[in-house]
N, C-alpha and C positions, 0 to 999 in steps of 0.2 A: 505493500498499500501506502502510493505518496502524497505528502501533504501540500495542499495550496491554500490560498488566502483570498474571499469575496469580503469587499465592502458593503454592508446594509445602508440603504439612504431612508429615510431622513436620519438614523440616531446615528450612523457613523459606526457601529459597531464591526470589527473587524473578525471574521468569525474563520477558524481553522478546518478545513475539509480533506479527511482523509479519503482517497478514493484509488480503485483498482478493478481490475479485471476487463471481461468483455462481455457483451451478452443484452438481454433485458435491463432496462435503469431499475436498480433497487436502493432504495433511500431509508438508511439505517440511523436510528435515534439511541444513543449508549442509556447506561442505566447509570445510578447514583456514582458508582464508583469509574467512571469515564471509560474509555477504551482500554481494555485489560492489554499489559506488554504484549509485542506479537500476538494479538488477539488472533486465536485458531479459529472463531466463528467467522469474523470477516475475512480471514484467508480460502476458508471453505466456501461461501457465498460466494467470491471474487472468482472461483474455478468455473461459475456455470453464469455469474450475474455481471452488469457493470454496477460496482458498489459505490455509493458516495455517502459519506459518514460524517457529518459535520459534529463539532464539538462543540457542547454548549457553552456560552458564556460562562466564566469561572473554571472552565477545563481545559487544559493544553495551553493555547496559546491565543483562543477566543477571549475579545473583550466585549464590555457591556453588560456586564453582569448588575451594574448598578441602576441599570434602566429597566429591569426586570423585577415585578415584586410580589407577581401571584401567577397561580395556573393560566388564567386569562391572556398574562403577557408574554408569559412562556410559548404558550399554544399559537398565539399571532406570530411571534417571533419564527416559529417554526414555521408556519406556512409561508412567512415572509422568505426565509432560506431555500423552501422549495421552491417558491417562484424565481428568485434570484438566480438558482442552478440551471434553469430551464429542462427540466428533467419529462422524460415522454411517459406520462401515466403509469410513474413507478409501484411498485411493490412497496406500501410504506413497513416497513419492519421496526420493531420497536421492544427493547428491554428492559424489564422492570418499570424505572422511572419513565423510562424513553417510552416503554408500552403505555403508560399512564397518557405520556404528551401526545402518543400517534392515535389514540382513541378519543382524546380532547379534540384533535384535529380533525378526525374522521365525523367528528359528532356535529361540527362547526362547518367543516367545508365537506358537507356530505355527499354532494355532487361532484366533485372534483378528485376526490381520495375514492377509488373504486375497488384497490385490491391492499388489503391490510394485513399485516400479519403481529401478531402480540406474542411477546414471548416473557410467558410468567410476569404479567405487567401488574404494576400496582394500580392504587385507586380506588378497590372496595375496601369495606370494612365489615367482617362477621364477628359479632358478640362472644360467640362462642368458640372464634380459633381467631383470637387477633393476632394481627402481623408482628414479627418482633421486631425491636424498636433499634433499629441499626446505627443509631447514634449513641446507642450507651455501649457499644461493643468496642473492645481492644483489639488492634491489629491482629494478636494472636489467635482470635476467635472466628475472624472472619473465613478461613479456609473450610473450616467443620460448617459453620452457618451456610455458605456459597454453593459448597461443591459435597456430593455425595463421598466421594474421593478424598479426603481431606487433603493427604498427601500430593496429590497430583494438584489440587487447590491452590497449596504451598507454591509448587513449582510455577504455575500459570498468572499467581500473584505477583511472582517476584521474577519472573520471565526467566529462571532458573539460575541467576546471577547474583541475587540478594538472600539474606538470612533474616526473619524477623527479629532474630537475637541478636545481631548486630546493632549497637548503639547508633553509628553513622546510617547504615540503610534505614533504620529505623526512624532518624531524624527526619531525612529525605521524604520518605512515605510519609508521616504525620504532617508535614507541612503541605503535602499537594493535598492530602484528605483534609486538611481543615478548610482549604480553599474550595473543595470539590461539595463538601458538605454546607458550607456556606449558601450556597445555591440551591444544593437539595434540598435544604431544610424549608425553603420558602413553599414548597411542594409538599412535603412528606412530614413534615414536623408540627404538632404532635403525634397525629396520626396521620395517614395518606386518603383521609378521605374529606373530598373537596365537592362533593355532590355529585361526582362523575353518573353514579350509579343511573340518575335521574334524567341524563343526558344521552346514556348509550341508545335507546331507542332509536336515536336520529342517525346511526350508523348505519347506511344500507350499503357499503363497501362489502365485496366478498372477503370473508373474515376467516381467518385460520389462528387459533389458539394453540399455543404448544407450552407443555408444563413439564417439570420433572417430576416424576413420582415422589421422591425422595426431598422434596424440597422444605428446607428447614427454616426457610425465612418466611415466605408467603405459601401456606400449606397448600396442596393440591386441591384442595376443596373449593378455593379461588376460582379454580379453571370453569368448574362447574357454574359458579355465579356468573362468570363473563358470559360462558354461554348462554344462559339462561337470558341474559339482557340483552344481547345482540341478534338480532333474529338471522336466522339461517347461517347462524356462525357453525365450524368444525373444530371440536377439541381434541387435541393429540396429546396422550401422556407418553412420554419417553422413560424407559426404564433406568436405572441404574444412573438418574441424574437429579441434580439438587437445582438451585436458584439460579445460580450459571449455567442452564440446560446448554446454551448453545455453547460453551467455553467447554464444558464437560464433554459433552454430543454432540458435536458441530456436523459430523456426517449425518446424524438420525435429523438435526433441523433441518439441513440442507435438501436431504431426500422429503420430507413433510411440505416444505417450501415448493419443491419441483413437483411433488406430486401433485398438490392443492391447484399451483396456477399454472 
């Protein structure tokens, strides 16, 4: 994946965009952790699609986070980015927080977004199975929270070149995470319930929902709740996968997307 920048008007926000691959356009929205190092999901998707993956303000080298205050701001920002990129009826894919944003985009611009894929999206709340508060978790807890295979999770999160027990690595990790969660907190804190359930009926896009069966962050029962709320959506459950379903089982997610679309 290579990076380039676009500038949005009139805000002047400078947005970093990772892109790669050839084929039909696929617009990817990342979760609260941003793009993982050498992201295996983006690599898998780029083997069959032209993947265009912007980083939200507050992530990577994207700027403009001070101008975004709530979910509506972020949704409209993402629609502006989509328009600026001039993609051709892309498949819009969002993971976790990015799935929440993608669903909001599809509910607002429901005649423009016709193909939607939600990977373990945030945005709903079930009192009987609350979503884990990721803001309260320490770095060493993240691999087991995000991955079914925690050891594999450690390698993905550190790109195999770092150690969460190393003070220098941990310092850099925490600085980056603080900036990211500052942006994510506008959407997900204290609970990721911003009334999305009341708008999902407006989604008319052909919708695929993918969930890891062993998701420890947002339980897999939320998949059924999204499927119920979105007309004619399809739910695919991926075995031996946690919340980072695309990073843990990239080929399974790629197959689900290719089969459905």
